[in-house]
PLY file of the C-alpha trace (Angstrom):
ply
format ascii 1.0
element vertex 400
property float x
property float y
property float z
element edge 399
property int vertex1
property int vertex2
end_header
12.83 4.43 0.98
11.23 0.94 1.02
11.93 -1.60 -1.57
15.68 -0.78 -1.43
15.51 2.67 -2.85
19.27 3.10 -2.43
22.58 4.31 -4.01
25.56 2.10 -4.66
29.03 3.45 -3.90
32.36 2.95 -5.70
35.42 5.08 -5.99
33.89 7.81 -3.81
30.17 8.17 -4.43
27.93 7.29 -7.43
24.18 7.39 -7.64
21.90 4.94 -9.30
18.37 3.69 -9.42
15.20 3.91 -7.52
12.38 1.29 -7.31
8.69 2.42 -7.50
5.36 1.09 -6.91
2.09 3.33 -7.25
-0.63 5.44 -5.92
-1.88 9.10 -6.27
-2.20 12.79 -5.26
-3.17 15.77 -2.95
-4.43 19.29 -3.06
-2.12 22.27 -3.27
-4.19 24.84 -1.47
-5.14 22.78 1.65
-3.02 21.10 4.23
-3.79 17.35 4.17
-3.06 14.48 6.47
-0.41 13.27 4.00
3.26 13.70 4.65
5.97 13.56 1.86
9.43 12.14 2.31
11.75 13.79 -0.17
15.28 13.31 -1.31
17.63 14.46 -4.08
15.56 12.33 -6.48
12.93 15.01 -6.48
15.56 17.63 -7.46
15.99 21.27 -6.44
12.65 22.87 -5.46
11.71 26.43 -6.43
10.34 29.20 -4.35
6.88 28.85 -5.77
6.91 25.06 -5.21
7.73 25.39 -1.57
5.25 28.29 -1.03
2.55 26.05 -2.32
3.84 22.95 -0.46
3.25 24.80 2.77
-0.48 24.60 2.20
-0.38 20.98 0.95
1.16 19.09 3.81
1.74 19.66 7.60
5.38 18.87 7.30
7.88 17.09 5.14
10.71 14.61 5.85
13.95 15.29 3.93
16.73 12.90 3.26
20.08 14.24 4.41
22.51 11.39 3.78
23.17 7.99 2.43
25.42 6.66 5.16
27.70 9.22 6.61
29.89 9.46 3.54
27.37 10.78 1.08
25.01 13.75 1.65
22.07 14.64 -0.72
23.12 17.14 -3.30
19.72 19.04 -2.95
19.40 19.06 0.80
21.15 22.44 1.56
19.20 24.16 -1.26
15.84 22.60 -0.24
16.11 22.97 3.50
16.84 26.59 3.04
13.66 27.08 1.18
11.71 25.09 3.89
13.03 27.52 6.51
12.38 30.59 4.29
8.70 29.79 3.77
8.06 28.14 7.17
7.51 24.60 6.12
8.27 22.31 9.10
10.73 19.49 8.30
12.07 16.32 9.84
15.15 14.61 8.44
16.30 10.98 7.81
19.42 9.15 7.13
19.35 6.15 4.76
21.49 4.07 7.14
24.56 2.09 5.89
26.20 1.54 9.27
28.33 -1.61 9.50
28.80 -1.83 13.30
27.60 -0.04 16.49
30.50 2.43 16.41
29.72 3.20 12.79
26.08 3.76 13.70
27.07 6.27 16.28
29.19 8.16 13.62
26.26 8.18 11.12
23.80 9.48 13.80
26.12 12.29 14.88
26.79 13.18 11.25
23.10 13.40 10.49
22.73 15.88 13.44
25.64 18.01 12.31
24.09 18.29 8.93
20.64 19.18 10.22
20.77 20.53 13.68
17.46 22.47 13.27
15.28 19.69 12.18
12.03 19.02 14.06
12.69 15.31 14.34
15.06 12.65 13.12
14.69 9.27 11.44
16.91 6.21 11.21
15.89 4.76 7.86
17.25 1.26 8.27
15.99 -1.02 5.49
19.12 -2.55 4.02
21.21 -4.88 6.07
24.80 -3.64 6.09
25.81 -4.52 9.64
28.99 -6.75 9.62
29.91 -6.85 13.25
28.37 -6.15 16.65
24.79 -7.17 15.68
22.02 -5.31 14.05
20.02 -4.50 17.19
23.07 -3.30 19.02
24.02 -0.99 16.11
20.52 0.29 15.70
20.31 1.04 19.41
23.69 2.78 19.34
22.32 5.02 16.58
19.47 6.39 18.69
21.51 6.56 21.84
24.18 8.61 20.16
21.54 11.08 18.85
19.38 11.34 22.02
21.61 13.77 24.03
21.99 16.06 20.98
18.22 16.55 20.18
16.57 17.36 23.55
12.82 16.70 23.41
12.69 16.19 19.67
11.45 12.84 18.44
13.62 10.08 17.08
11.89 7.60 14.76
12.85 4.27 13.34
11.76 3.56 9.67
11.51 0.26 7.87
9.09 -2.37 6.69
7.87 -4.86 9.24
9.68 -8.04 8.16
13.04 -6.24 8.07
12.36 -4.64 11.50
11.39 -7.97 13.12
14.47 -9.65 11.55
17.04 -6.90 12.39
15.68 -4.37 14.93
12.97 -5.98 16.99
14.66 -5.23 20.21
16.16 -1.83 19.35
12.97 -0.28 18.01
11.67 0.07 21.60
14.45 2.68 22.17
13.00 5.01 19.59
10.03 7.32 20.09
8.12 5.75 17.40
7.97 3.28 14.50
7.35 4.78 10.99
6.05 1.68 9.12
6.40 1.18 5.40
3.54 -1.02 4.08
2.07 -0.59 0.64
-1.27 -2.18 1.18
-5.01 -1.29 1.30
-5.75 -1.40 5.01
-3.77 0.28 7.73
-1.34 -2.22 9.32
-2.12 -3.60 12.72
1.49 -3.39 13.91
1.96 -0.48 16.19
3.26 2.64 14.51
3.14 6.39 14.60
3.33 7.05 10.79
2.28 4.77 7.92
4.06 5.09 4.57
1.48 3.66 2.18
2.81 4.55 -1.26
5.74 5.79 -3.25
3.61 7.03 -6.09
1.58 9.93 -4.70
1.09 12.96 -6.87
1.98 16.32 -5.41
0.47 19.24 -7.23
2.92 21.63 -5.54
5.99 19.70 -6.72
4.35 18.49 -9.92
5.67 14.92 -9.44
5.02 11.69 -7.77
6.55 11.19 -4.35
6.63 8.87 -1.29
3.62 9.60 1.00
2.63 8.59 4.49
-0.63 9.25 6.29
-1.15 10.69 9.79
-3.66 8.35 11.52
-2.14 7.57 14.88
-0.42 10.79 15.78
-1.30 14.37 14.90
1.33 16.63 13.27
2.15 18.41 16.48
3.53 15.24 17.99
6.18 15.25 15.26
7.06 18.86 14.99
6.19 20.76 18.24
8.88 19.24 20.42
11.94 21.47 21.04
15.55 20.94 21.69
15.05 21.64 25.43
12.73 20.23 28.11
10.32 23.20 28.21
7.84 22.08 25.54
4.41 22.52 27.03
2.38 23.10 23.98
-0.94 21.35 23.92
-1.42 18.68 21.32
-4.09 18.63 18.82
-6.77 15.83 19.25
-6.02 12.53 17.59
-7.84 12.18 14.29
-11.25 10.38 14.63
-11.23 9.33 10.97
-10.57 5.70 9.64
-8.94 5.71 6.30
-8.95 2.91 3.72
-7.31 2.88 0.29
-9.58 2.65 -2.71
-9.07 2.39 -6.46
-12.27 2.90 -8.42
-14.23 5.16 -10.72
-17.50 6.81 -9.62
-19.80 9.36 -11.15
-20.84 12.66 -9.50
-24.69 12.71 -9.08
-26.71 15.41 -10.53
-29.72 15.28 -8.12
-27.83 16.02 -4.92
-26.04 19.06 -3.54
-22.89 17.62 -1.96
-19.63 19.65 -2.41
-15.93 18.87 -2.22
-13.84 19.87 0.84
-10.16 20.20 1.70
-10.56 17.71 4.62
-12.99 15.10 5.65
-15.89 16.88 7.27
-16.13 15.99 10.93
-12.43 15.31 11.28
-11.64 16.74 14.78
-7.91 16.94 13.86
-8.29 19.80 11.38
-9.78 23.13 12.45
-10.08 24.79 9.04
-12.61 23.09 6.83
-13.46 24.81 3.49
-15.16 23.94 0.26
-12.72 23.32 -2.62
-15.28 22.84 -5.41
-19.07 22.96 -5.85
-20.36 19.49 -6.57
-22.63 20.92 -9.24
-19.67 21.90 -11.35
-18.89 18.22 -11.82
-22.40 16.79 -12.17
-22.38 13.85 -14.48
-18.53 13.68 -14.53
-16.49 10.57 -13.80
-14.02 10.78 -10.91
-11.40 8.50 -9.59
-11.18 7.89 -5.82
-8.12 6.73 -3.91
-9.14 6.92 -0.25
-12.24 6.31 1.74
-12.80 7.95 5.09
-15.31 7.01 7.77
-16.18 9.40 10.54
-19.23 9.72 12.85
-21.06 7.12 10.74
-20.58 8.94 7.48
-18.40 7.93 4.61
-16.41 10.22 2.28
-14.22 9.69 -0.74
-11.12 11.60 -1.92
-11.88 12.32 -5.56
-9.88 13.34 -8.59
-10.92 14.39 -12.16
-8.27 13.60 -14.77
-5.61 13.31 -12.07
-6.41 16.62 -10.42
-7.60 16.56 -6.84
-11.13 17.89 -6.25
-11.31 17.08 -2.58
-13.44 14.92 -0.21
-17.11 14.45 -0.91
-19.90 12.55 0.91
-20.43 9.08 -0.65
-24.05 10.10 -1.33
-22.88 12.59 -3.79
-21.40 9.88 -6.03
-22.94 7.05 -7.91
-21.56 3.96 -9.63
-19.67 4.35 -12.83
-21.83 2.85 -15.61
-20.73 1.81 -19.06
-23.15 2.07 -21.92
-23.17 0.25 -25.26
-25.42 -0.12 -28.32
-27.10 -3.41 -29.02
-29.92 -4.60 -31.34
-31.93 -7.49 -30.02
-35.37 -8.53 -28.98
-36.53 -10.17 -25.65
-39.83 -11.19 -24.21
-40.76 -9.64 -20.89
-41.17 -12.27 -18.17
-44.58 -13.11 -16.74
-45.18 -12.13 -13.01
-42.04 -9.99 -12.96
-41.86 -7.31 -10.24
-39.19 -5.16 -12.02
-39.92 -1.72 -13.30
-38.97 0.45 -16.25
-37.22 3.63 -15.44
-36.20 6.61 -17.65
-32.64 6.04 -16.53
-30.49 3.28 -15.03
-30.96 3.03 -11.33
-28.36 4.84 -9.23
-27.15 6.75 -12.27
-26.41 10.44 -11.93
-29.46 11.89 -13.60
-31.69 14.25 -11.55
-34.97 13.58 -13.34
-35.16 9.88 -12.29
-38.67 8.46 -12.43
-40.63 5.22 -13.03
-42.05 4.79 -16.51
-44.01 1.60 -16.02
-43.95 -1.92 -14.65
-42.81 -5.23 -16.27
-46.17 -6.72 -15.67
-47.69 -4.15 -18.01
-45.68 -5.70 -20.76
-45.64 -9.41 -19.48
-45.23 -11.80 -22.37
-44.62 -9.03 -24.91
-41.51 -8.73 -27.00
-39.49 -5.59 -26.63
-36.84 -4.13 -28.88
-33.56 -3.57 -26.99
-31.22 -0.87 -28.41
-28.80 -0.32 -25.63
-27.44 -1.98 -22.48
-25.62 -0.57 -19.44
-23.59 -2.29 -16.71
-22.28 -0.77 -13.36
-18.55 -1.27 -12.53
-18.21 -4.59 -10.69
-21.51 -6.06 -11.88
-21.93 -9.00 -14.30
-25.60 -8.27 -15.21
-26.97 -5.47 -17.41
-29.79 -3.04 -17.69
-31.60 -2.86 -20.97
-32.93 0.08 -22.87
-36.36 -1.02 -24.17
-38.85 0.08 -26.83
-42.25 -1.40 -27.52
-43.88 -0.68 -30.81
-41.35 2.03 -31.49
-41.96 3.77 -28.12
-39.30 4.15 -25.50
-40.70 2.44 -22.45
-37.56 2.64 -20.11
-34.55 0.88 -18.76
-35.12 -2.38 -16.94
-32.84 -4.78 -15.02
-32.06 -7.77 -17.25
-33.70 -10.27 -14.78
-37.05 -8.60 -15.52
-37.11 -9.75 -19.18
0 1
1 2
2 3
3 4
4 5
5 6
6 7
7 8
8 9
9 10
10 11
11 12
12 13
13 14
14 15
15 16
16 17
17 18
18 19
19 20
20 21
21 22
22 23
23 24
24 25
25 26
26 27
27 28
28 29
29 30
30 31
31 32
32 33
33 34
34 35
35 36
36 37
37 38
38 39
39 40
40 41
41 42
42 43
43 44
44 45
45 46
46 47
47 48
48 49
49 50
50 51
51 52
52 53
53 54
54 55
55 56
56 57
57 58
58 59
59 60
60 61
61 62
62 63
63 64
64 65
65 66
66 67
67 68
68 69
69 70
70 71
71 72
72 73
73 74
74 75
75 76
76 77
77 78
78 79
79 80
80 81
81 82
82 83
83 84
84 85
85 86
86 87
87 88
88 89
89 90
90 91
91 92
92 93
93 94
94 95
95 96
96 97
97 98
98 99
99 100
100 101
101 102
102 103
103 104
104 105
105 106
106 107
107 108
108 109
109 110
110 111
111 112
112 113
113 114
114 115
115 116
116 117
117 118
118 119
119 120
120 121
121 122
122 123
123 124
124 125
125 126
126 127
127 128
128 129
129 130
130 131
131 132
132 133
133 134
134 135
135 136
136 137
137 138
138 139
139 140
140 141
141 142
142 143
143 144
144 145
145 146
146 147
147 148
148 149
149 150
150 151
151 152
152 153
153 154
154 155
155 156
156 157
157 158
158 159
159 160
160 161
161 162
162 163
163 164
164 165
165 166
166 167
167 168
168 169
169 170
170 171
171 172
172 173
173 174
174 175
175 176
176 177
177 178
178 179
179 180
180 181
181 182
182 183
183 184
184 185
185 186
186 187
187 188
188 189
189 190
190 191
191 192
192 193
193 194
194 195
195 196
196 197
197 198
198 199
199 200
200 201
201 202
202 203
203 204
204 205
205 206
206 207
207 208
208 209
209 210
210 211
211 212
212 213
213 214
214 215
215 216
216 217
217 218
218 219
219 220
220 221
221 222
222 223
223 224
224 225
225 226
226 227
227 228
228 229
229 230
230 231
231 232
232 233
233 234
234 235
235 236
236 237
237 238
238 239
239 240
240 241
241 242
242 243
243 244
244 245
245 246
246 247
247 248
248 249
249 250
250 251
251 252
252 253
253 254
254 255
255 256
256 257
257 258
258 259
259 260
260 261
261 262
262 263
263 264
264 265
265 266
266 267
267 268
268 269
269 270
270 271
271 272
272 273
273 274
274 275
275 276
276 277
277 278
278 279
279 280
280 281
281 282
282 283
283 284
284 285
285 286
286 287
287 288
288 289
289 290
290 291
291 292
292 293
293 294
294 295
295 296
296 297
297 298
298 299
299 300
300 301
301 302
302 303
303 304
304 305
305 306
306 307
307 308
308 309
309 310
310 311
311 312
312 313
313 314
314 315
315 316
316 317
317 318
318 319
319 320
320 321
321 322
322 323
323 324
324 325
325 326
326 327
327 328
328 329
329 330
330 331
331 332
332 333
333 334
334 335
335 336
336 337
337 338
338 339
339 340
340 341
341 342
342 343
343 344
344 345
345 346
346 347
347 348
348 349
349 350
350 351
351 352
352 353
353 354
354 355
355 356
356 357
357 358
358 359
359 360
360 361
361 362
362 363
363 364
364 365
365 366
366 367
367 368
368 369
369 370
370 371
371 372
372 373
373 374
374 375
375 376
376 377
377 378
378 379
379 380
380 381
381 382
382 383
383 384
384 385
385 386
386 387
387 388
388 389
389 390
390 391
391 392
392 393
393 394
394 395
395 396
396 397
397 398
398 399
């Protein structure tokens, strides 16, 4: 999906290429707010993979077909495992319809191949309509499926520019818009699901996959509807968390006692919050973060070590990543400087942080600098200083 991830057909059916972009991963023992869309490109899954997947995502979205003529080679196998281990699934068709009548045929074929799916998606991202108009064909698709699926949702998937050009009128006939947009901030365009990456690591499947994030609707909105009109299940509350994509390295602080969790603490969408790792296990370790979450005035980061998900941790449990290097130089401490010498670089992870002296105590004196440190994103350094052979501390470079 997105960026023309499609097959070309000739003399029957032949498969070729997929285009990729990038992003990262999720925990295998805790259901997240990420949703994977999967196709034959991910291969046949194993029992163990699907059992683990059940605890990794609230549901998956499986590709069934490429147009009506080609069906995914792995769908029958993989959907059987989803049913066996109770993983809810929706399905999508990578649409290739050429006219309204062809769209009707594709929609009905999708249903015949996946009659038990929790919801259905028209993945229309490649312009193939030759007659009758794109909006008319896209509306014919949903109109053909609607009588077959009862209360189950029918979604439209595409990226915004394509939707505006080819389905701006028809999209209102669908229950929701699944928006593909690989960007840092959540799109302003109205949507029910946001696909933000095609390079998200799934520990359960041990590979990178397409991923979307639930921010506008909870999972029950997608999967709790039935094929009749008697669906009265209460919905879970909407998530009260705001997510922003990040891409940086931080260091786990030693002096604080924040831990890692399977979900953002305070997220009212998830009822089961549990610790995934003690923070102390990773004190002083560098972690990468790919998402920032804000809830009830607090900020959390989703953190990984060496590509393995640790979980969500309060921002106060992390400090800046600091790069250290050796130098050999001498500088004179400035007069009337208000800076101080510390035993460690400020905001570093060390627990025994303390003041060792003031710059005024050494004003006008020449100190020997043996090391320097710089925080990620900074252009100025901290210097490791000695005076008359004695370590007197780290000081910000503007102090000397």
